[in-house]
Every structure is written in structure tokens, then in C-alpha cells.
N, CA, C and O atoms as a GROMACS GRO file, in nm:
protein
  460
    1MET      N    1   0.085  -0.118   0.000
    1MET     CA    2   0.000   0.000   0.000
    1MET      C    3   0.088   0.123   0.000
    1MET      O    4   0.183   0.132   0.078
    2TRP      N    5   0.057   0.216  -0.088
    2TRP     CA    6   0.128   0.342  -0.091
    2TRP      C    7   0.062   0.433   0.011
    2TRP      O    8  -0.059   0.455   0.007
    3VAL      N    9   0.142   0.485   0.102
    3VAL     CA   10   0.090   0.574   0.206
    3VAL      C   11   0.180   0.694   0.219
    3VAL      O   12   0.303   0.682   0.213
    4LYS      N   13   0.121   0.809   0.236
    4LYS     CA   14   0.195   0.933   0.259
    4LYS      C   15   0.147   0.989   0.392
    4LYS      O   16   0.027   1.004   0.413
    5LEU      N   17   0.238   1.021   0.480
    5LEU     CA   18   0.204   1.086   0.605
    5LEU      C   19   0.240   1.233   0.593
    5LEU      O   20   0.355   1.268   0.568
    6SER      N   21   0.142   1.316   0.610
    6SER     CA   22   0.164   1.460   0.602
    6SER      C   23   0.150   1.519   0.741
    6SER      O   24   0.043   1.511   0.801
    7SER      N   25   0.256   1.578   0.791
    7SER     CA   26   0.250   1.637   0.925
    7SER      C   27   0.186   1.775   0.923
    7SER      O   28   0.149   1.828   1.028
    8GLU      N   29   0.173   1.834   0.803
    8GLU     CA   30   0.112   1.965   0.794
    8GLU      C   31  -0.036   1.958   0.761
    8GLU      O   32  -0.107   2.058   0.777
    9GLY      N   33  -0.085   1.845   0.716
    9GLY     CA   34  -0.225   1.832   0.682
    9GLY      C   35  -0.259   1.918   0.562
    9GLY      O   36  -0.170   1.963   0.490
   10CYS      N   37  -0.388   1.941   0.541
   10CYS     CA   38  -0.429   2.015   0.423
   10CYS      C   39  -0.435   2.165   0.448
   10CYS      O   40  -0.452   2.242   0.353
   11CYS      N   41  -0.421   2.207   0.569
   11CYS     CA   42  -0.413   2.350   0.600
   11CYS      C   43  -0.352   2.366   0.739
   11CYS      O   44  -0.341   2.268   0.813
   12LYS      N   45  -0.315   2.485   0.772
   12LYS     CA   46  -0.256   2.511   0.903
   12LYS      C   47  -0.350   2.468   1.015
   12LYS      O   48  -0.470   2.497   1.011
   13ASN      N   49  -0.298   2.400   1.113
   13ASN     CA   50  -0.371   2.355   1.232
   13ASN      C   51  -0.469   2.240   1.208
   13ASN      O   52  -0.554   2.214   1.293
   14CYS      N   53  -0.461   2.172   1.095
   14CYS     CA   54  -0.551   2.059   1.071
   14CYS      C   55  -0.497   1.929   1.130
   14CYS      O   56  -0.574   1.836   1.150
   15GLY      N   57  -0.370   1.921   1.156
   15GLY     CA   58  -0.312   1.800   1.211
   15GLY      C   59  -0.266   1.704   1.104
   15GLY      O   60  -0.281   1.733   0.985
   16PRO      N   61  -0.212   1.590   1.145
   16PRO     CA   62  -0.158   1.493   1.047
   16PRO      C   63  -0.269   1.422   0.970
   16PRO      O   64  -0.384   1.416   1.014
   17GLU      N   65  -0.230   1.370   0.855
   17GLU     CA   66  -0.324   1.293   0.775
   17GLU      C   67  -0.249   1.175   0.712
   17GLU      O   68  -0.128   1.180   0.694
   18ILE      N   69  -0.322   1.072   0.682
   18ILE     CA   70  -0.268   0.956   0.610
   18ILE      C   71  -0.335   0.955   0.473
   18ILE      O   72  -0.457   0.970   0.462
   19VAL      N   73  -0.256   0.937   0.370
   19VAL     CA   74  -0.307   0.929   0.234
   19VAL      C   75  -0.270   0.793   0.178
   19VAL      O   76  -0.153   0.755   0.179
   20GLY      N   77  -0.368   0.720   0.129
   20GLY     CA   78  -0.344   0.589   0.070
   20GLY      C   79  -0.409   0.577  -0.066
   20GLY      O   80  -0.504   0.650  -0.097
   21SER      N   81  -0.359   0.487  -0.146
   21SER     CA   82  -0.414   0.466  -0.280
   21SER      C   83  -0.509   0.347  -0.283
   21SER      O   84  -0.478   0.240  -0.232
   22LEU      N   85  -0.625   0.369  -0.342
   22LEU     CA   86  -0.719   0.260  -0.367
   22LEU      C   87  -0.786   0.291  -0.500
   22LEU      O   88  -0.865   0.385  -0.511
   23ASP      N   89  -0.754   0.212  -0.601
   23ASP     CA   90  -0.799   0.241  -0.736
   23ASP      C   91  -0.922   0.164  -0.779
   23ASP      O   92  -0.977   0.190  -0.886
   24SER      N   93  -0.968   0.069  -0.698
   24SER     CA   94  -1.088  -0.007  -0.731
   24SER      C   95  -1.139  -0.080  -0.608
   24SER      O   96  -1.061  -0.119  -0.521
   25ASN      N   97  -1.270  -0.096  -0.601
   25ASN     CA   98  -1.328  -0.177  -0.494
   25ASN      C   99  -1.340  -0.324  -0.533
   25ASN      O  100  -1.386  -0.406  -0.454
   26ARG      N  101  -1.298  -0.357  -0.653
   26ARG     CA  102  -1.301  -0.495  -0.701
   26ARG      C  103  -1.163  -0.557  -0.684
   26ARG      O  104  -1.065  -0.507  -0.739
   27PRO      N  105  -1.154  -0.666  -0.607
   27PRO     CA  106  -1.022  -0.726  -0.579
   27PRO      C  107  -0.940  -0.756  -0.704
   27PRO      O  108  -0.821  -0.728  -0.706
   28ASP      N  109  -1.001  -0.812  -0.806
   28ASP     CA  110  -0.924  -0.849  -0.925
   28ASP      C  111  -0.868  -0.726  -0.996
   28ASP      O  112  -0.756  -0.728  -1.045
   29VAL      N  113  -0.947  -0.619  -1.001
   29VAL     CA  114  -0.902  -0.497  -1.068
   29VAL      C  115  -0.796  -0.426  -0.984
   29VAL      O  116  -0.694  -0.382  -1.037
   30ALA      N  117  -0.820  -0.414  -0.854
   30ALA     CA  118  -0.723  -0.348  -0.766
   30ALA      C  119  -0.589  -0.421  -0.769
   30ALA      O  120  -0.483  -0.357  -0.776
   31ASP      N  121  -0.593  -0.553  -0.765
   31ASP     CA  122  -0.469  -0.631  -0.770
   31ASP      C  123  -0.399  -0.614  -0.904
   31ASP      O  124  -0.276  -0.606  -0.909
   32GLN      N  125  -0.475  -0.608  -1.012
   32GLN     CA  126  -0.417  -0.591  -1.144
   32GLN      C  127  -0.352  -0.453  -1.158
   32GLN      O  128  -0.240  -0.443  -1.209
   33ILE      N  129  -0.421  -0.349  -1.115
   33ILE     CA  130  -0.367  -0.214  -1.127
   33ILE      C  131  -0.241  -0.198  -1.043
   33ILE      O  132  -0.142  -0.142  -1.090
   34PHE      N  133  -0.244  -0.246  -0.920
   34PHE     CA  134  -0.129  -0.229  -0.830
   34PHE      C  135  -0.022  -0.334  -0.853
   34PHE      O  136   0.094  -0.313  -0.817
   35GLY      N  137  -0.060  -0.447  -0.914
   35GLY     CA  138   0.037  -0.552  -0.943
   35GLY      C  139   0.073  -0.640  -0.825
   35GLY      O  140   0.178  -0.705  -0.825
   36THR      N  141  -0.015  -0.644  -0.724
   36THR     CA  142   0.012  -0.723  -0.605
   36THR      C  143  -0.112  -0.801  -0.565
   36THR      O  144  -0.216  -0.742  -0.538
   37PRO      N  145  -0.103  -0.935  -0.562
   37PRO     CA  146  -0.218  -1.014  -0.517
   37PRO      C  147  -0.254  -0.979  -0.372
   37PRO      O  148  -0.166  -0.967  -0.286
   38GLY      N  149  -0.382  -0.963  -0.345
   38GLY     CA  150  -0.428  -0.931  -0.210
   38GLY      C  151  -0.419  -0.784  -0.174
   38GLY      O  152  -0.440  -0.746  -0.059
   39HIS      N  153  -0.387  -0.700  -0.272
   39HIS     CA  154  -0.369  -0.557  -0.246
   39HIS      C  155  -0.494  -0.494  -0.183
   39HIS      O  156  -0.483  -0.425  -0.082
   40LEU      N  157  -0.610  -0.517  -0.241
   40LEU     CA  158  -0.732  -0.455  -0.190
   40LEU      C  159  -0.758  -0.496  -0.045
   40LEU      O  160  -0.791  -0.411   0.038
   41HIS      N  161  -0.743  -0.622  -0.015
   41HIS     CA  162  -0.767  -0.670   0.122
   41HIS      C  163  -0.675  -0.598   0.221
   41HIS      O  164  -0.720  -0.558   0.329
   42LYS      N  165  -0.549  -0.580   0.185
   42LYS     CA  166  -0.453  -0.514   0.274
   42LYS      C  167  -0.486  -0.366   0.293
   42LYS      O  168  -0.479  -0.314   0.404
   43VAL      N  169  -0.523  -0.299   0.184
   43VAL     CA  170  -0.557  -0.157   0.192
   43VAL      C  171  -0.683  -0.138   0.277
   43VAL      O  172  -0.687  -0.048   0.362
   44VAL      N  173  -0.783  -0.220   0.256
   44VAL     CA  174  -0.908  -0.208   0.333
   44VAL      C  175  -0.881  -0.231   0.482
   44VAL      O  176  -0.934  -0.159   0.566
   45ALA      N  177  -0.800  -0.330   0.514
   45ALA     CA  178  -0.768  -0.356   0.655
   45ALA      C  179  -0.697  -0.234   0.716
   45ALA      O  180  -0.726  -0.196   0.830
   46SER      N  181  -0.606  -0.174   0.642
   46SER     CA  182  -0.534  -0.056   0.691
   46SER      C  183  -0.629   0.063   0.709
   46SER      O  184  -0.622   0.134   0.809
   47ILE      N  185  -0.716   0.085   0.612
   47ILE     CA  186  -0.812   0.195   0.623
   47ILE      C  187  -0.901   0.177   0.744
   47ILE      O  188  -0.924   0.272   0.818
   48ARG      N  189  -0.952   0.057   0.764
   48ARG     CA  190  -1.040   0.031   0.880
   48ARG      C  191  -0.967   0.059   1.011
   48ARG      O  192  -1.023   0.120   1.102
   49THR      N  193  -0.843   0.015   1.021
   49THR     CA  194  -0.764   0.036   1.142
   49THR      C  195  -0.745   0.185   1.169
   49THR      O  196  -0.764   0.231   1.281
   50LEU      N  197  -0.707   0.259   1.066
   50LEU     CA  198  -0.684   0.403   1.081
   50LEU      C  199  -0.812   0.478   1.116
   50LEU      O  200  -0.812   0.560   1.208
   51VAL      N  201  -0.919   0.451   1.043
   51VAL     CA  202  -1.046   0.520   1.068
   51VAL      C  203  -1.097   0.487   1.208
   51VAL      O  204  -1.143   0.576   1.280
   52ASP      N  205  -1.089   0.361   1.247
   52ASP     CA  206  -1.135   0.320   1.380
   52ASP      C  207  -1.054   0.387   1.491
   52ASP      O  208  -1.105   0.410   1.601
   53ALA      N  209  -0.926   0.418   1.462
   53ALA     CA  210  -0.839   0.484   1.560
   53ALA      C  211  -0.857   0.635   1.560
   53ALA      O  212  -0.795   0.706   1.640
   54GLY      N  213  -0.941   0.686   1.470
   54GLY     CA  214  -0.966   0.829   1.465
   54GLY      C  215  -0.862   0.908   1.387
   54GLY      O  216  -0.857   1.030   1.397
   55VAL      N  217  -0.780   0.839   1.309
   55VAL     CA  218  -0.680   0.906   1.227
   55VAL      C  219  -0.745   0.952   1.097
   55VAL      O  220  -0.810   0.873   1.029
   56PHE      N  221  -0.728   1.080   1.063
   56PHE     CA  222  -0.785   1.130   0.940
   56PHE      C  223  -0.716   1.060   0.823
   56PHE      O  224  -0.594   1.067   0.808
   57THR      N  225  -0.796   0.994   0.740
   57THR     CA  226  -0.743   0.915   0.629
   57THR      C  227  -0.812   0.958   0.502
   57THR      O  228  -0.935   0.965   0.495
   58ARG      N  229  -0.733   0.986   0.400
   58ARG     CA  230  -0.790   1.020   0.270
   58ARG      C  231  -0.731   0.926   0.167
   58ARG      O  232  -0.628   0.862   0.190
   59THR      N  233  -0.796   0.918   0.053
   59THR     CA  234  -0.750   0.827  -0.051
   59THR      C  235  -0.731   0.899  -0.184
   59THR      O  236  -0.793   1.001  -0.212
   60ASN      N  237  -0.643   0.841  -0.263
   60ASN     CA  238  -0.622   0.882  -0.401
   60ASN      C  239  -0.666   0.767  -0.490
   60ASN      O  240  -0.633   0.652  -0.464
   61THR      N  241  -0.740   0.800  -0.594
   61THR     CA  242  -0.782   0.701  -0.694
   61THR      C  243  -0.744   0.756  -0.830
   61THR      O  244  -0.781   0.868  -0.866
   62ILE      N  245  -0.671   0.677  -0.906
   62ILE     CA  246  -0.634   0.714  -1.042
   62ILE      C  247  -0.728   0.639  -1.136
   62ILE      O  248  -0.736   0.516  -1.134
   63LEU      N  249  -0.799   0.714  -1.220
   63LEU     CA  250  -0.891   0.652  -1.315
   63LEU      C  251  -0.813   0.600  -1.435
   63LEU      O  252  -0.731   0.670  -1.494
   64THR      N  253  -0.842   0.476  -1.470
   64THR     CA  254  -0.780   0.411  -1.584
   64THR      C  255  -0.890   0.340  -1.662
   64THR      O  256  -1.004   0.333  -1.616
   65PRO      N  257  -0.857   0.287  -1.778
   65PRO     CA  258  -0.959   0.208  -1.850
   65PRO      C  259  -1.006   0.086  -1.771
   65PRO      O  260  -1.113   0.032  -1.801
   66TYR      N  261  -0.929   0.042  -1.671
   66TYR     CA  262  -0.965  -0.076  -1.592
   66TYR      C  263  -1.070  -0.046  -1.484
   66TYR      O  264  -1.143  -0.136  -1.444
   67ASN      N  265  -1.078   0.079  -1.437
   67ASN     CA  266  -1.167   0.107  -1.325
   67ASN      C  267  -1.270   0.216  -1.350
   67ASN      O  268  -1.358   0.238  -1.267
   68VAL      N  269  -1.261   0.285  -1.463
   68VAL     CA  270  -1.349   0.398  -1.486
   68VAL      C  271  -1.497   0.357  -1.493
   68VAL      O  272  -1.584   0.438  -1.461
   69ASP      N  273  -1.525   0.235  -1.534
   69ASP     CA  274  -1.664   0.190  -1.547
   69ASP      C  275  -1.731   0.163  -1.413
   69ASP      O  276  -1.853   0.148  -1.408
   70HIS      N  277  -1.655   0.156  -1.305
   70HIS     CA  278  -1.716   0.131  -1.174
   70HIS      C  279  -1.666   0.226  -1.065
   70HIS      O  280  -1.664   0.191  -0.947
   71VAL      N  281  -1.625   0.346  -1.106
   71VAL     CA  282  -1.574   0.443  -1.009
   71VAL      C  283  -1.680   0.483  -0.906
   71VAL      O  284  -1.647   0.506  -0.790
   72GLU      N  285  -1.806   0.490  -0.946
   72GLU     CA  286  -1.912   0.524  -0.850
   72GLU      C  287  -1.922   0.419  -0.741
   72GLU      O  288  -1.942   0.453  -0.624
   73ASP      N  289  -1.908   0.292  -0.777
   73ASP     CA  290  -1.909   0.185  -0.676
   73ASP      C  291  -1.790   0.199  -0.581
   73ASP      O  292  -1.804   0.176  -0.460
   74SER      N  293  -1.675   0.236  -0.635
   74SER     CA  294  -1.556   0.254  -0.551
   74SER      C  295  -1.574   0.370  -0.454
   74SER      O  296  -1.532   0.360  -0.339
   75ILE      N  297  -1.636   0.478  -0.499
   75ILE     CA  298  -1.662   0.592  -0.412
   75ILE      C  299  -1.754   0.553  -0.298
   75ILE      O  300  -1.728   0.587  -0.182
   76GLU      N  301  -1.860   0.482  -0.329
   76GLU     CA  302  -1.953   0.436  -0.225
   76GLU      C  303  -1.884   0.341  -0.128
   76GLU      O  304  -1.906   0.348  -0.007
   77PHE      N  305  -1.800   0.253  -0.182
   77PHE     CA  306  -1.724   0.158  -0.100
   77PHE      C  307  -1.635   0.233  -0.001
   77PHE      O  308  -1.632   0.199   0.118
   78LEU      N  309  -1.562   0.334  -0.049
   78LEU     CA  310  -1.475   0.413   0.039
   78LEU      C  311  -1.556   0.489   0.144
   78LEU      O  312  -1.516   0.496   0.260
   79ALA      N  313  -1.668   0.546   0.103
   79ALA     CA  314  -1.753   0.616   0.199
   79ALA      C  315  -1.802   0.521   0.308
   79ALA      O  316  -1.809   0.559   0.425
   80ASP      N  317  -1.837   0.399   0.271
   80ASP     CA  318  -1.881   0.299   0.369
   80ASP      C  319  -1.770   0.262   0.466
   80ASP      O  320  -1.797   0.221   0.579
   81LEU      N  321  -1.644   0.277   0.422
   81LEU     CA  322  -1.530   0.250   0.511
   81LEU      C  323  -1.501   0.368   0.604
   81LEU      O  324  -1.419   0.356   0.695
   82GLY      N  325  -1.568   0.481   0.582
   82GLY     CA  326  -1.547   0.598   0.666
   82GLY      C  327  -1.458   0.704   0.604
   82GLY      O  328  -1.420   0.800   0.671
   83ILE      N  329  -1.424   0.689   0.477
   83ILE     CA  330  -1.344   0.789   0.408
   83ILE      C  331  -1.433   0.906   0.369
   83ILE      O  332  -1.536   0.887   0.304
   84THR      N  333  -1.394   1.026   0.409
   84THR     CA  334  -1.472   1.145   0.377
   84THR      C  335  -1.398   1.239   0.283
   84THR      O  336  -1.456   1.338   0.237
   85ASP      N  337  -1.273   1.209   0.254
   85ASP     CA  338  -1.194   1.294   0.165
   85ASP      C  339  -1.125   1.205   0.063
   85ASP      O  340  -1.039   1.124   0.098
   86MET      N  341  -1.162   1.219  -0.064
   86MET     CA  342  -1.108   1.136  -0.171
   86MET      C  343  -1.058   1.225  -0.283
   86MET      O  344  -1.121   1.325  -0.317
   87LYS      N  345  -0.944   1.189  -0.339
   87LYS     CA  346  -0.895   1.257  -0.458
   87LYS      C  347  -0.905   1.158  -0.572
   87LYS      O  348  -0.850   1.048  -0.565
   88ILE      N  349  -0.976   1.196  -0.677
   88ILE     CA  350  -0.993   1.109  -0.792
   88ILE      C  351  -0.944   1.185  -0.914
   88ILE      O  352  -0.988   1.297  -0.941
   89ALA      N  353  -0.851   1.125  -0.986
   89ALA     CA  354  -0.790   1.193  -1.100
   89ALA      C  355  -0.770   1.094  -1.214
   89ALA      O  356  -0.745   0.976  -1.191
   90PRO      N  357  -0.781   1.144  -1.336
   90PRO     CA  358  -0.754   1.055  -1.451
   90PRO      C  359  -0.605   1.031  -1.466
   90PRO      O  360  -0.523   1.117  -1.435
   91SER      N  361  -0.571   0.914  -1.514
   91SER     CA  362  -0.433   0.886  -1.550
   91SER      C  363  -0.400   0.972  -1.672
   91SER      O  364  -0.475   0.973  -1.770
   92ALA      N  365  -0.291   1.041  -1.666
   92ALA     CA  366  -0.254   1.131  -1.776
   92ALA      C  367  -0.236   1.056  -1.907
   92ALA      O  368  -0.248   1.115  -2.014
   93LEU      N  369  -0.206   0.929  -1.899
   93LEU     CA  370  -0.182   0.852  -2.020
   93LEU      C  371  -0.305   0.779  -2.072
   93LEU      O  372  -0.303   0.728  -2.184
   94SER      N  373  -0.412   0.774  -1.992
   94SER     CA  374  -0.525   0.692  -2.035
   94SER      C  375  -0.657   0.767  -2.055
   94SER      O  376  -0.741   0.721  -2.132
   95LEU      N  377  -0.676   0.879  -1.989
   95LEU     CA  378  -0.803   0.950  -1.998
   95LEU      C  379  -0.778   1.100  -2.010
   95LEU      O  380  -0.685   1.151  -1.949
   96PRO      N  381  -0.859   1.170  -2.087
   96PRO     CA  382  -0.844   1.315  -2.093
   96PRO      C  383  -0.894   1.380  -1.965
   96PRO      O  384  -0.988   1.330  -1.902
   97LEU      N  385  -0.833   1.489  -1.924
   97LEU     CA  386  -0.874   1.562  -1.805
   97LEU      C  387  -0.989   1.654  -1.841
   97LEU      O  388  -0.973   1.742  -1.926
   98PRO      N  389  -1.105   1.637  -1.778
   98PRO     CA  390  -1.219   1.725  -1.808
   98PRO      C  391  -1.187   1.869  -1.770
   98PRO      O  392  -1.116   1.893  -1.672
   99ARG      N  393  -1.238   1.964  -1.846
   99ARG     CA  394  -1.213   2.106  -1.818
   99ARG      C  395  -1.277   2.149  -1.686
   99ARG      O  396  -1.236   2.250  -1.628
  100SER      N  397  -1.374   2.075  -1.638
  100SER     CA  398  -1.445   2.114  -1.517
  100SER      C  399  -1.374   2.069  -1.389
  100SER      O  400  -1.423   2.097  -1.279
  101VAL      N  401  -1.261   2.000  -1.400
  101VAL     CA  402  -1.192   1.951  -1.281
  101VAL      C  403  -1.130   2.068  -1.206
  101VAL      O  404  -1.056   2.148  -1.264
  102SER      N  405  -1.159   2.076  -1.079
  102SER     CA  406  -1.104   2.183  -0.995
  102SER      C  407  -0.979   2.133  -0.926
  102SER      O  408  -0.974   2.020  -0.878
  103THR      N  409  -0.878   2.216  -0.920
  103THR     CA  410  -0.756   2.180  -0.850
  103THR      C  411  -0.744   2.254  -0.718
  103THR      O  412  -0.640   2.246  -0.653
  104SER      N  413  -0.848   2.325  -0.677
  104SER     CA  414  -0.842   2.397  -0.551
  104SER      C  415  -0.849   2.299  -0.435
  104SER      O  416  -0.902   2.189  -0.449
  105ARG      N  417  -0.796   2.340  -0.322
  105ARG     CA  418  -0.789   2.252  -0.206
  105ARG      C  419  -0.836   2.330  -0.084
  105ARG      O  420  -0.797   2.444  -0.063
  106SER      N  421  -0.919   2.266  -0.004
  106SER     CA  422  -0.965   2.332   0.118
  106SER      C  423  -0.964   2.231   0.231
  106SER      O  424  -0.960   2.110   0.209
  107CYS      N  425  -0.969   2.281   0.350
  107CYS     CA  426  -0.969   2.194   0.467
  107CYS      C  427  -1.104   2.208   0.536
  107CYS      O  428  -1.134   2.312   0.595
  108SER      N  429  -1.184   2.105   0.528
  108SER     CA  430  -1.315   2.110   0.593
  108SER      C  431  -1.334   1.990   0.683
  108SER      O  432  -1.446   1.943   0.704
  109ARG      N  433  -1.222   1.940   0.736
  109ARG     CA  434  -1.230   1.822   0.822
  109ARG      C  435  -1.298   1.857   0.953
  109ARG      O  436  -1.263   1.956   1.018
  110PRO      N  437  -1.396   1.775   0.993
  110PRO     CA  438  -1.467   1.804   1.117
  110PRO      C  439  -1.379   1.788   1.240
  110PRO      O  440  -1.410   1.846   1.344
  111ASN      N  441  -1.270   1.711   1.231
  111ASN     CA  442  -1.185   1.689   1.347
  111ASN      C  443  -1.057   1.773   1.340
  111ASN      O  444  -0.958   1.740   1.404
  112ALA      N  445  -1.059   1.881   1.262
  112ALA     CA  446  -0.942   1.968   1.251
  112ALA      C  447  -0.909   2.028   1.387
  112ALA      O  448  -0.999   2.062   1.464
  113LEU      N  449  -0.781   2.040   1.415
  113LEU     CA  450  -0.736   2.096   1.541
  113LEU      C  451  -0.761   2.247   1.543
  113LEU      O  452  -0.741   2.315   1.443
  114SER      N  453  -0.804   2.297   1.656
  114SER     CA  454  -0.823   2.442   1.666
  114SER      C  455  -0.692   2.506   1.708
  114SER      O  456  -0.609   2.444   1.775
  115SER      N  457  -0.675   2.631   1.668
  115SER     CA  458  -0.549   2.699   1.700
  115SER      C  459  -0.550   2.758   1.839
  115SER      O  460  -0.451   2.818   1.881
   0.00000   0.00000   0.00000
């Protein structure tokens, strides 16, 4: 599992965050994209552990021809796991970037630290 720990969070005083990659809610597709058997199972176990511990966890999903047809299912799957912040982006080599994609970033985490 690819994980990034950010000590600065998404804005000043938000606290640390964990960022992990999950490109599909389907085990066969997730394993194929990441190239590791059992990848989805490991990522889901890690997400559950972090969310249950109260650690702010967000995910990155790269859209490819392998997962674009079921991205809505993946979003619902992540929401059911307790993920409230997801970054979804097209692969630069596989899908065109829609003109409506916003690159702005804000911090609206309910558990953000107060100053």
C-alpha cells in the first residue's frame, strides 16, 4: 500500500493525515492495477484500522480504463469505510482531463485541530 504521512495536513492547524491509494473496490481490478495479489484486502484492513483509531485518512484514486466503469461503486465503497476525503484523478496517459476539474484545495475536516 502506498501511504503518505503529512505532518502539515491540508491546511494550518488541521493535524496529520494519512493518504493511501485505492484504485478499485473490485479485488481483481485493484490487484491488477497495483500488481500485487491481495492488495485490496490489505488496503481495506489498513483503512479500517486508521479510521477506527480516529486518524484522518484520505485516498487517491487514479482513473484508468480498468476502473473507470465502476468508479461510482468505488466511491460508495470508500464512503462505507469511513473515508470522507477522496482525490480522484484521470491517468494522464489513459483518460483526458475534463475542463471542469477543480484543482483547488480546502480543509473542511470536522476533526481539525483548533489553534
